[in-house]
N, C-alpha and C positions, 0 to 999 in steps of 0.2 A: 758416592757410596751405595746410594739407592738402586741403582742400576745394576751393582753385583748381587743386592739381595734378591731383586726381582727376576735375577737370570739363574738363581741358585738352582732351580728345578732343572735348567738345561746342562749343568754341571753333573748333577746327581743321575740324570738320564744316561749321559754320556759314559760316566763310571761304570754304571749297570751293564750298559751294551758292551764296554771294553771287557768288563769281567765275563760276561757271557760269551763273548767271542774268544776270550783267552781259555776257557773251560772246554770250549767245541774243538779247538784247535788242538788242546792237549788230549782229549777224548780220541780224535782221529787220529793223532801219532801213536797212541796206545794202541789203539786197534789195528793200524797198520804195523805196528810192531808184534802184535800177537798174532798176526796173520802173515808174518815174516815177508812182509813187502814193504819196500823203501818208498815212502811217499815222497814227492818232489815238493820243493819249497813254494813251487808256481801252485799246485793243487792247495797244500795248507794255507796260501794265502786266499784263495778263491774261498775256501771254507771259513776263514776268518772274517773275510769281507761280507759273504752271505749271513753268518751268524750275527754279526754286529748289525747289519739291517734288519735282521728278523728281530733282534732284541729291541731295537729301536721302535719298530712297528708295533710290537707287543706292549710296551710301555705307552706308547700313544693310544691303543686301543684299551688299555686298561684305565688308564688316566680320564679317558671318555666316559666309562661304565659308571653310573651314579651309586653311591654307597648307601645302604639303608642307615636310616637313623635308630 
């Protein structure tokens, strides 16, 4: 049980990244719909993967920044 508690930050990070990727894919789909262009599923998958990796990197960089007391 202790290991699950120690890895809780990992699940939070993955959840944040997944939500960020979903928001980016939804925004890309809405932008494509507004431009009246059909976006392929492959392009949406690439956008989602890039957003996921970017969100993971952003969380790691933010976590490394010391917070002032």
